[in-house]
C-alpha positions in Angstrom: 65.3 -2.8 15.8 64.7 0.4 13.7 67.0 3.2 14.0 66.0 6.6 13.9 67.1 8.4 10.6 69.9 11.1 11.0 68.7 14.5 12.0 65.2 13.4 13.5 65.0 12.8 17.2 63.0 10.0 18.8 60.7 12.7 20.3 60.0 14.1 16.8 59.0 10.6 15.5 57.0 10.0 18.6 54.9 13.3 17.8 54.4 12.4 14.2 53.2 9.1 15.2 50.9 10.6 17.8 49.6 12.9 15.2 49.1 10.2 12.6 47.2 8.0 15.2 45.1 11.1 15.9 44.3 11.8 12.1 43.4 8.3 11.6 41.0 8.2 14.7 39.3 11.3 13.5 39.0 9.7 9.7 37.5 6.8 11.6 35.0 8.9 13.5 34.1 10.9 10.5 33.5 7.5 8.5 31.1 6.3 11.6 29.1 9.7 11.5 28.7 9.3 7.7 27.5 5.8 8.2 25.0 6.7 11.0 23.7 9.7 8.7 23.3 7.3 5.9 21.4 4.9 8.0 19.1 7.7 9.3 18.7 8.9 5.6 17.7 5.3 4.4 15.4 5.0 7.4 13.6 8.4 6.7 13.1 7.3 2.9 11.7 4.1 4.1 9.4 5.5 6.4 8.2 7.9 3.7 7.7 5.3 1.2 5.7 3.3 3.8 3.5 6.3 4.7 2.7 6.8 1.0 1.9 3.0 0.6 -0.2 3.3 3.5 -2.1 6.4 2.0 -2.3 4.7 -1.3 -4.0 1.5 0.3 -6.4 3.6 2.3 -7.4 5.5 -0.8 -7.8 2.2 -2.6 -10.0 0.8 0.0 -12.0 3.7 0.0 -12.8 3.7 -3.5 -13.8 0.2 -3.2 -16.1 0.9 -0.4 -17.7 3.8 -2.1 -18.1 1.6 -5.4 -19.9 -1.0 -3.4 -22.0 1.5 -1.7 -23.1 3.0 -5.4 -23.6 -0.6 -6.7 -26.0 -1.3 -3.6 -27.8 2.0 -4.1 -28.4 1.4 -7.8 -29.7 -2.1 -6.8 -31.9 -0.7 -4.3 -33.1 2.0 -6.7 -34.1 -0.7 -9.2 -35.9 -2.6 -6.8 -37.8 0.5 -5.6 -38.6 1.6 -9.1 -39.8 -2.0 -9.7 -42.0 -2.0 -6.6 -43.6 1.3 -7.6 -44.2 -0.2 -11.1 -45.9 -3.4 -10.0 -48.0 -1.2 -7.5 -49.0 1.4 -10.3 -49.5 -1.1 -13.3 -50.0 -4.5 -11.6 -48.0 -7.4 -11.4 -46.4 -8.4 -14.7 -47.0 -11.8 -16.4 -44.3 -14.1 -16.1 -42.3 -15.0 -19.4 -43.4 -18.4 -20.6 -40.6 -20.8 -20.3 -42.3 -23.9 -21.9 -44.0 -24.1 -25.4 -44.6 -21.3 -27.7 -45.3 -17.6 -26.9 -48.9 -17.4 -25.7 -49.0 -20.9 -24.1 -49.2 -21.1 -20.6 -46.6 -23.6 -18.8 -48.3 -27.1 -17.6 -50.1 -26.8 -14.5 -48.7 -28.7 -11.5 -52.0 -28.8 -9.8 -54.5 -31.8 -11.0 -58.1 -31.0 -11.3 -60.2 -34.1 -9.7 
């Protein structure tokens, strides 16, 4: 068993031990609070990154949607212009696919 050093009473040693236990407990509580705060900050940063990603995705989706609408609008405009030209000038002759230019493709209907 440990003997008390000369000049220090058991009460003094017990008071020192109690103080050390208190200090260590306070230090452990500070570490726990620091860990809680670090986890909170990490969660806040993660939520901010998630929100930023959501905003970027929504913006990219809108851009793709508007590009598709623009392409459909251009296509409709070309068809409208073509229809107007057909009404104004008459139906264009098809481009010959067989033979030389100026020749008509062979007719599939027979003349009897």
